[in-house]
N, C-alpha and C positions, 0 to 999 in steps of 0.2 A: 756325543757331538754335536745335538741338537736337541731342543726341549721336547719333551712330550714322547709318544710312541713314536718308534722309526715306522714310516710309512712302506709300502712294496716299491721298490725302484724299478722306475719305467725304464725298458732297452729303447736307446736311441737310434730308430734305423735309416735314417737320412740325417747325418750330423751337417751337410754343406746347405740343405733346407733348413734347418734349424737357425744357423748362423744368417741365411738370408731373412728369414723371419724376423732375427732379433734387430738385422740391421735395418728393416723397415719400420718397426717399433722406435727405433731411435731417432728416425727422421717424420716421426709423425707429427701433425701439428698439435699442440700442447692446448688445453683447456685453461681458462684463465685463471680457475682455482687448482691448477695443478701444483702437486707439492713441489716444494725448492727445495735446491741443496748448494751449497759452497763448497768446493772441495779445494785442500790444501795438500801440500805436496804433492800436485796432480801430477807430475811427470808428464807422460805424452796424453795420458788420460783413458787410460785402463780403466779404473773406478769413475770418470766421468762417463765414459760409454755404458757403463752397467746401469747408472742413472738413469741415463738418458733412453736406454731400453724398455726400463721400468715407468716410464713417463713422467720422469721428474724436468721441471725446467732448473738449469744451471745458471745461476746468477751472478757467478764469481770465480776464477780458478786460481789459484798463487802456486808458483814454480820458480825456483832459482837457476837450474840448470839450461844453459842455452840451448842445445839442441832438444830436449825435451819440450822446452817452451817452443821450438820452432816447431816441431812436432805438433804438437796441442794446436797451434794455430791454424796449421795446415788441415787440420781434421774439424777444429770447432770456430769457425772464422766469428761466429756470433756471440761468442761467450767470451764477456772482458775477462782479461789477465792479468794480474799483477805477478811483472815478471820481478823477482828480487828477493832479498832476503825475507823471510817471514818476521825475523825479530824486529825489522824495520817498517811493518805495516802495523799501525795503529788499529784499533778498535773502531774509532771513529771514520778513520778512511777507508776499513773494510765495508762499515756500514753504508758507508756514502757510495763506494765502485760498486755495492750489489742493491742499493737500491730498497732497504729493509731498515726497519728500527729493530731494537732489542726485543727478542720475544716473539718476531714474527717469521722467522726461518723455519722450515719445517727439520731439516738435516744438516748438520755440521760432519762433513768428512773429511778424513785425513790418515795418511801412512806416513808417520814422521820415519825416515832413515832408520835402517835398522841393523845397517853392518856391525856395529859392535854388539849386537844379539847374537847374530845369525852363525848356526852350527858350520859353515862354511867358511867363515872367515876364522880371524884370531881369537875372538870373542873377548873383547876388553872392557871389563865393567865400567873403567874409566873413561872409554872412548867418549869423545864431546858429541858425538850424534846421537847418544844415548839420551842426551838431555833436551834434544828439540821438541819432545813432547811437552814440556813446558812450555813453550811458545804456542804450539795446538791448546793447552789448556788456557792460556791467559784470554786468546780469542773465542774459546769457549764461555769462558766464564762471563765475557763482554757480551757476546752476541746474544747467549742465553735461547737457543734455539730448542724447538720442541724434544728431537731426539739429537744424537749422535752417532756415528759409527767411526772406530779408530781402527786401523787393520797393522800388525806387525807381525814378524816371524816366529815358528814356534819353540824357536831356542830362547826365547825370554823367558820359559817357566824349565829352563832345565841349570841344574847346578847353581852355582852363585847367584844367577841371574834370576832367582826366583825372588832375591832381595827386592831386585828392581822391578818386578813385576808387582809386587803387593804396594810398593811405593806408588806406581802408577796407576794402579787400584784406588789408591786412598786419595790420590789427587783427585783424579776426577770426580770420586764422590765427594769433594770439598767444593768442587765447583757447582752443587747442586743437583746432582743426579742421582738415580738410582742405576748402579750399573753392574751389568754381567760380561764377564768373559768366556768363551770358547773356542777350540781348535776347531775349524771347517778344512775339509779338504776339497779342493777344487773339482777332484774327481767323481764326486758325487753330486756335482750342480751344472751336469753337462759338459765339462771342460776335459777335452782328451791329455789331462795333465795330471800329475799326482802332486799337488803343491798343497801343502798343509800350512794355515797360517790362524794367527790368533786372533779374533775379531770380538774387540770391546763395542759393545752396546749400550747405551745409556738414554734413559727416559727423565725428562725434565721432573724435577720432585712435586711440584703441583699440580701435574696431571694425573698423580695418582695412578699410573699402571706401571706393573714390572717390566722390564726390558726382556726382551728374549730371543732366539736365533731361528732361521729357516731350517726345516729337516732336509736333509739330501734326500734329491728325488730321482735322481738317475743312475742307474749302471756304467761302471765305467767305460767310456768312448775309447776304442782302439786306436793305436797310433795309425795302423793301416787306413782308417776310416777317415782319420785326421789329413792324411798327407796325398789321401788319392787324387789323381788327375790335376796336379799342382803343374804350374809353367817350369821351365828348365831351370834348375839353379844358378847363381850368381857364380863365375869363375871364381871368386875368393873364397867360394866356400871348399874348394879343393883341398884336401890336406895330405895326399898321395906323396909329395914331396918333402914333408916333416916327417921327423922322428916317431909321431905319434899316428901317421899314415901306416909305418910298418907296424906299429902296437895293434891298431885298429885290424888288420888281417888275421893276427894271432888269437883274436877275441871273438869266442861265440856269441851270437846274439842272445841279450840277457844277463851278459856277466860285466863286471867292473875291473878294469886295468888294477893289477897291484903295483905297476912302476908308475903309471901316472893316476895318482888315485881319485882325480874326478873324469877321467875319462869312463866313459858307459857307452856301450852298444846295445842300445835298447832292442825289445822283441817287438814284434809288429803287431801281435795280436793282445797286446794291453796297453793300459795307459800309457804315456810316455812318462820318464823321471822329470824332476823339477827343470826347467830351462833356467839357467843364469844368468848374469849379467857378464861375464867373460865369456860366452859364447861366441862372440865377436870376433875373436881372435883366433886366426888359423892355424897358429902355432901351441897353443894353450888347450890343454885337455877339459874336455867336457861332454856334454852328452851329445853324441853325434848320427848322423843317419845310419839305420840297421844294417842296410843291405849295399849302400854306396860309399866308396872312400872319401867322405866329407863332412862339413857341417850342413846342417840344415839350411835351406833358402829362406830368403827374409818371408817368401809367402806361406812355407812348411812351418817356420816357426810360430807366425801370427796364427795360424788357425790351431796349433797346439795349445795356444794360449786363449782360442776361442774369440781373436780379431777376424770379423770376418774380412771379406776378398777388398771390399772397399775402404778401408781403412790404409791409410797412407803414410809412410816414413821417407826419410830424405835418402839414405843407402843403408846397404847391405848391414856394415856392422853398426850402426845407429840403431838399426831395427833391432836386431839381435840384443843391444843393450837396454834400449827404451823394453822390449818384451821383458827381458828377464828382473827388470825394478817393476815391472806391474805389476797389479790386482788383475786376475783373468776379468775379463768384463762379465762373461756368464757367471760367475759367482758373486760378482756386485750387484749383477740383475736381481738374482735371487734373494741377497740381502735387502736391497733398497725395495722389492715388491713385496715384504715380508714386514 
């Protein structure tokens, strides 16, 4: 999962303290020579927050979805945001908005939509969303950053999608970069969630260094530690009046429903399974609270995904949708720092 010998994993004794420390790092003053980043497909800012935690200056974010853009502005009011279709963003306009010249940017980041690759979806190889990485590559080639990070789901290396994975790798290399890709699981980077993602890292050819990935550093944080002491849940989280509420009562902790295939009642003493975008619907099945007949609250979901308490969302359903689509900030902090 990472380059080199695996280090000894550290036990996190105080998860809330870890999040508070990371939040403080994200808001610490930046040196003039701090590394810089542009984030594409930025969503609500999960990756952005990870870069801020690692000491980066974010020069520009790109996002087209309305609520994601609203949430990003709420949390990063000083970061310029291009709210629109990335296909309509020219290289020249991107450079102008970020205030850099080709070759000056430290890292170009992006998480092209991955629903066509996801094992939780229909996995259609012709899904138009699978081609959005080409827009990412177009900007990458024009900006010529020292390095890039591109995130996607693990499903892109399964079955027929291996062909797409190989094409993505070749395309990234043709942009002038040495490239490596690794599967990283967020639960070994301080995140109380088992969330496996494919991380592409590239270093510009003229720099003459091989790309690499961070090694996991933490033992998995338990769900119990992640949700302890949270505010009361939102009323919308209640599922007791729905059919999946009755199904929840029949499920033992740690079990997955055979009737509602994505309904999971997790264990308190282990990392939470992956939270998905659909968790914001009370009538649809997904990972739910282990001991109460309800979905996770926005505060619980945010903590499970390593968003600190200070991060703000516009509503409960929007929070769960944004979190389900996000790169966990603590995972990206480790990648950015590495």
